[in-house]
N, C-alpha and C positions, 0 to 999 in steps of 0.2 A: 663545321666545328667538331673536333674529336670528342668522344665521350670521356667521362672522368677516367675510366679504366684505360682507354687508349692514350690519354694525356699522360698518365702516370707511367705507362709502359714506354712511351716514346721518350719521355724525360729520362727514365732510368737508362735507356740505351745511349742517349746523348752524353750523360754524365760519365758513364763507363768508358766512353771514348776520349774524354777530356783528360789532360794531365792533372795531377794534384797541385802542381805549381803552375799558375797562370802568369805568363809574361805579357805585360801590357805595352802597346805601342799606339801612337796617335798624337793628337794635339793636346788632349787633356784626359784625365780620369776623374770620375766622381765616385766617391766612396760613401756607402749608405750603412748606417748602424742598424742595430736590432729594429725590426719592424713589428714583431710580436703581435700578429693579428690586427694590425692597424692598416687595413686595406686602403683607406684614404691616403695615408702617407705614401704607400707604394705607388698608387696611381698618380699622385702629384709628382713624385720623383721621376717616374718614367715619362710622363707628359712633358716635364720641364727639361729633362737632361738627356734623354735618349735621342741624340742628334748625331749627324755625320761628324766624324772626327773625335767623338767622345766615347770612351769605354766606361761603362756603368758597372760598379762592383758592389754587390750587397754582401755584408759581412756575417750573415748567418742569423739564426733565431727568427724564423718566419712565423712560427706557431706558438701557442700557449700564451697565457696572460691576457691577451687582447680578445675582443668579442668576435672577430671574423678570421679566425685562424685558417679554416679550410678555404675560405674565399681568397684570402691573401696568398696562400701557398699556390693554389691553382692558378691564380692570376699571374704570379711570378713565373710559374712553369710555362704557361702559355706564351708569355713575353720572351722567355728564354728560347723556346722553340722557334719563335718568329725572328729572333735576332741573335742567333747563336754565337756570332763572332764579336758582338758589341756589348752583350749583357752577360755578367757572370754572377753566379750564386755560390758563395762559399759556405762551408759547413759550420754551423754553430753547435753548441752542446744540445740544443733542443731538436736538432736534426739527427742526433746520434742515438735515438731511442732503441735502435736495433742492437747497439753495443753496450749501452749503459743507461739504465732507467733512472728517473729522477722525479722530483717534485719542484714546483707545480707542473703538472702535465695535463691540464684540463682538456686540451685538444686530443692528445693520445688516448686518454681514458674515456673519451666520448665515442671512440670508434668501435665498430664490431671487430671481432677477431680477424676476419678477412680484410676489412679495411685497414686495420693496423698493420697487417703483413704487407699489403700493397703500398701504403704510404711510406712505411719504414724502409722498404726495399727501394723505392723510387729515389729517396734522398741519401741512401747509404754510400753512394759513390761520388758525392759532391766534392769538388776541389777544396783544398785546404788553405792555400796561400796565394796571394797575388803580389807581383813585384814589378818594379819599373827600372829602367836603366839610369834614372836620374836620382836614385837614392831612397826610394820608398818601398817598404814592405808592409803588407796588409793581411790581417787574419782576424779571427774571432777573439782569441784570448791572449795567450803568451807565446813567446818564441820557442820553437822546439830545439832541443839540444842534439842536433844532428851535425855531422862533420862538414856538410856543405849544403847550399841551397838545392842543388840538384837532387840530393837524397830525399828531399820532401816528396818527390814522386814515388818513392818506395815505402812511405809510411803506411802502415796497416791500421785501419780503423780499430779502435779498442786498445791500441798499444800505448806505451808510456808517452811517446812523442805525440801521438794523436791527442791524448788527454791534455798535454801541455797546450796544444793549439786550441782545442775546443773548450777547455775548462779553466785554463790558467789565469790567475789574477796577478796584479802588480801591487807592490807596496813601496812607499818612498822611504826605504830603509837600506842600509848597507847589507851586503850578503848576497848569496846565490839562491839556493833553495831555502825557503823560510817555513817549510812544513806545509801542513794542510789546514784549511779552515772550511768547515761545512762541505766536506768532500771535494774541495777545490784546491789544487796545488797553488802555492803562493811563491812569488819570486821577487828578489830585490834588485838594487842597482847593479850589483856585480854580474848577475845573470844577464841583464839587459846589455850592459856595455860589452861583455865578452862576446855575445852572439851577434850584436850589431857590427862589431869589428870583423868577426868571422864572415858574416854575410856581406860586408862592405855596403851597409845601408846607413842612412842618416836619420830617417823618420819612420817610426812604426805607427800605423793607423789601425785601431781595433775598436771593439765595442764590449759587450758581455758583462761589464762590471759597473753597475749603476752608481755605486758609492765611491768610485774612483774619482780623483780630480780630473778635470778635462785634460790637463797637461801635466806630465811628469818628466823628470830627468832633463831639465832645461829645455822643455818644449819639444823633446825628441820622441815622446810617447804620447800620442793623442787618442783619447777615448771619446767616441761619438755615439749618439743614439738618435733614432729616427722614428720613434714610437711614442704614442701617448700612454702606453700601458704602465709606465713607471710612476705616473703621478708627479708628486712634488720632488721626487728624487731627480728626475730629469724632465723638466717641463718643456724645454725647447726641443723640437724635432729638427736635427741638423744633418747636413751632409758636408763632406770635405771635398773641395774642388782643387785638383792638383794639376798644374801645368806639366806636360811631359817633355817639353823641349828646352827647359832651363833647369839648372841644378837646384835640388831641394835639400836644405840642411836642417830645417826644423819646422814646426808648425807656423812660424812666422813667415814662411815662404809660400804658404797656401792660403786658400780662402775658405772660411766657414760660412754656410748659408742656411737659413731656416726655410722649412717647407710647411 
């Protein structure tokens, strides 16, 4: 078993070699919402779904809020190193500590200065977006306003497009940019429709926003969570199971399962 330092360093090298845009292929993909220090949820998901033919995609926010942030993140890094082609960890805003600090940040504030540097560096190059050939795009927050999907690979952490992905919220309102709320950019239906057409995608799967309806925009924007950290806001720990060999048009074409 590698030491904690070796694990962080190995993970950092692996993430630096991955593209920011992950293209998924196989029989199915399973998308996992925020786990936020819920080690039990991560262990259950991996035990149940990390199988041949399945790509497993975590949508960010592995630390803070929950009681086992360090354990959860280290476990996920270990699993990523063991299954680099089948398990993907996307960046959430809580992994962007190196670029934009925030609250609550109980995990980050519990670290020594050296630990903070090592952990922040290890997750600074996490991929940002996962996509499929049958109509699905997945990320942490909102869609980035870039000219094409391929340009996601050039997004710099800390940039405006990065903040849209890591911090962006949705509102069931007309309009494009709806301004900021609590340091989070908000977007409406026009932004969603414009970018989904541009990217030629039918269903967005994301997490990040516990007060959002599970489905928006006629079931084409799905918000899931896989953590007990949000209490009554999100009591169910869910994953989204997506077939990769048939066309997906909305959340009605996939399966939601509790863990």
